[in-house]
C-alpha positions in Angstrom: -89.9 102.2 -54.8 -90.9 100.0 -51.8 -93.1 102.7 -50.3 -95.3 102.9 -53.4 -95.4 99.1 -53.7 -96.8 98.9 -50.1 -99.2 101.8 -50.8 -100.4 100.1 -54.0 -101.1 96.8 -52.4 -102.8 98.5 -49.4 -105.0 100.5 -51.7 -106.0 97.5 -53.8 -106.7 95.4 -50.7 -108.9 98.1 -49.1 -110.9 98.6 -52.2 -111.3 94.9 -52.7 -112.7 94.7 -49.1 -115.3 97.3 -49.9 -116.3 95.3 -53.0 -116.6 92.1 -51.0 -118.7 93.9 -48.4 -121.0 95.2 -51.2 -121.3 91.5 -52.3 -122.2 90.5 -48.7 -125.0 93.1 -48.7 -126.4 91.4 -51.8 -125.9 87.9 -50.3 -123.9 86.6 -53.2 -121.9 83.4 -53.3 -118.1 83.1 -53.1 -117.6 83.7 -56.8 -119.6 86.9 -56.5 -117.4 88.0 -53.6 -114.3 87.4 -55.7 -115.7 89.2 -58.7 -116.6 92.3 -56.7 -113.3 92.3 -54.9 -111.3 92.1 -58.1 -113.3 94.7 -60.0 -113.3 97.2 -57.1 -109.7 96.6 -56.2 -108.3 97.0 -59.7 -110.9 99.2 -61.4 -109.3 102.6 -60.6 -105.8 101.5 -61.4 -106.9 99.9 -64.7 -108.5 103.2 -65.9 -105.4 105.1 -64.8 -103.0 102.8 -66.7 -105.2 102.8 -69.9 -105.3 106.6 -69.8 -101.5 106.8 -69.4 -101.0 104.2 -72.1 -99.4 101.8 -69.7 -100.5 98.5 -71.2 -100.7 95.7 -70.3 -102.2 97.2 -67.1 -100.6 96.7 -63.7 -102.5 93.6 -62.6 -101.7 91.8 -65.9 -98.0 92.5 -65.5 -98.2 91.5 -61.8 -101.0 89.0 -61.1 -100.2 89.2 -57.3 -102.7 92.1 -57.3 -105.5 89.7 -58.4 -104.4 87.2 -55.7 -104.5 89.9 -53.0 -108.1 90.7 -54.1 -109.1 87.1 -54.0 -107.6 86.6 -50.6 -109.5 89.6 -49.3 -112.7 88.5 -50.9 -112.4 85.0 -49.3 -111.6 86.6 -45.9 -114.7 88.9 -46.1 -116.9 86.0 -47.2 -116.2 84.2 -43.9 -116.1 87.2 -41.6 -118.6 89.7 -42.9 -121.4 88.4 -40.7 -119.4 89.4 -37.7 -119.7 93.1 -38.6 -122.8 94.9 -37.2 -122.9 97.6 -39.9 -121.3 96.5 -43.1 -122.2 99.6 -45.0 -120.6 101.8 -42.3 -117.4 99.7 -42.5 -117.6 99.9 -46.3 -117.6 103.7 -46.5 -114.8 104.0 -43.9 -112.6 101.5 -45.7 -113.4 103.3 -48.9 -112.1 106.5 -47.2 -108.8 104.9 -46.3 -108.4 103.3 -49.7 -109.2 106.7 -51.4 -106.5 108.3 -49.3 -103.8 105.8 -50.2 -104.8 105.5 -53.9 -105.0 109.2 -54.7 -101.3 109.5 -53.7 -100.4 106.3 -55.6 -102.3 107.5 -58.7 -100.7 110.9 -58.6 -97.2 109.4 -58.3 -97.8 107.2 -61.3 -99.2 110.1 -63.3 -96.2 112.3 -62.4 -93.7 109.5 -63.3 -95.3 108.9 -66.6 -95.8 112.5 -67.8 -94.0 114.9 -65.4 -97.2 117.0 -65.4 -98.6 118.0 -62.0 -102.0 118.5 -63.6 -102.0 114.9 -65.0 -100.8 113.7 -61.7 -103.7 115.2 -59.9 -106.2 113.8 -62.5 -104.8 110.3 -62.4 -104.7 110.4 -58.6 -108.4 111.3 -58.5 -109.4 108.7 -61.1 -107.5 106.0 -59.4 -109.0 106.8 -56.0 -112.6 107.1 -57.0 -113.3 104.9 -60.1 -113.2 101.5 -58.2 -115.9 102.7 -55.8 -118.0 104.0 -58.6 -117.8 100.6 -60.4 -118.6 98.8 -57.1 -121.8 100.8 -56.5 -122.9 100.5 -60.2 -122.5 96.7 -60.2 -124.2 96.3 -56.8 -127.1 98.6 -57.9 -126.4 100.7 -54.8 -126.7 104.5 -54.7 -123.4 105.7 -56.0 -121.0 107.1 -53.4 -120.8 110.1 -55.7 -124.5 110.8 -54.9 -123.9 110.8 -51.2 -124.2 114.3 -49.7 -120.7 114.3 -48.1 -117.6 115.5 -49.8 -115.9 112.6 -51.8 -114.1 113.5 -55.0 -112.7 116.7 -53.4 -110.9 114.6 -50.8 -109.0 112.8 -53.6 -108.3 116.1 -55.3 -106.9 117.5 -52.1 -104.7 114.5 -51.4 -103.4 114.2 -54.9 -102.8 117.9 -55.1 -100.9 118.3 -51.9 -98.8 115.3 -52.7 -98.0 116.8 -56.1 -97.2 120.2 -54.5 -95.0 118.5 -51.8 -93.2 116.6 -54.5 -92.6 119.8 -56.4 -91.0 121.3 -53.3 -88.6 118.4 -53.2 -89.9 117.0 -49.9 -88.7 113.4 -49.2 -91.0 110.8 -50.7 -92.2 109.5 -47.4 -93.1 113.0 -46.2 -94.9 114.0 -49.4 -96.9 110.8 -49.4 -97.8 111.3 -45.7 -99.0 114.8 -46.5 -101.2 113.6 -49.3 -102.7 110.6 -47.4 -103.4 112.5 -44.2 -105.0 115.4 -46.1 -107.2 113.2 -48.1 -108.3 111.1 -45.1 -108.9 114.2 -43.0 -111.2 115.7 -45.7 -113.1 112.5 -46.4 -113.2 111.3 -42.8 -114.3 114.7 -41.6 -117.1 114.7 -44.2 -118.3 111.3 -43.0 -118.1 112.2 -39.3 -119.3 115.8 -39.4 -121.4 115.7 -42.5 -119.4 118.3 -44.4 -120.9 119.2 -47.7 -120.7 121.9 -50.4 -123.7 124.1 -51.2 -125.9 122.3 -53.7 -127.4 123.7 -56.9 -130.9 125.2 -56.3 -132.7 125.4 -59.6 -136.1 126.9 -60.4 -138.6 124.3 -61.7 -138.2 123.8 -65.4 -140.9 125.2 -67.7 -143.3 122.9 -69.5 -142.2 122.4 -73.1 -145.5 123.8 -74.4 -144.7 127.1 -72.6 -141.5 127.7 -74.7 -142.9 126.9 -78.1 
């Protein structure tokens, strides 16, 4: 449907921008920008399609997605120096992309299997895996290791979209519920520093003490 086409392109473009911004932080050349933009923009959707058995994956069937990533990478290459804090922009664009892509991924999971559980899982994977790949390739601390809530935002967005869909809400309304919920959680975590309690372990015993 047209709505999901727009959401899909938007999610890919936003994640591609975060990949290109990561390349700018590493002072890479234009090819490096394009590589990071493509891998980050398509990474989550590629994993989703492989899990769902949808091969060839989406960007092979429709190379426009690769063109969008390249266009974004080129744009960031020539404009990144205008941004005072590129990492701050990166994490906020990542938050917007996560919000769009958790709904997109959930919708594709539901369409392929009819299972709400699979919809939530594919929504979460689609929304988070591109960012994980970006940080791994850039040798940056993974966004998963930041103290603020991250994966939970994708779970909330995908879960509420799935629930709204089960209640037969119109597609636009269900999508809006998911996107707004995910961005509210992730944006609130970034702005207010929301976190969950962390595991507090006692120091491990020396191996000689347990022999």
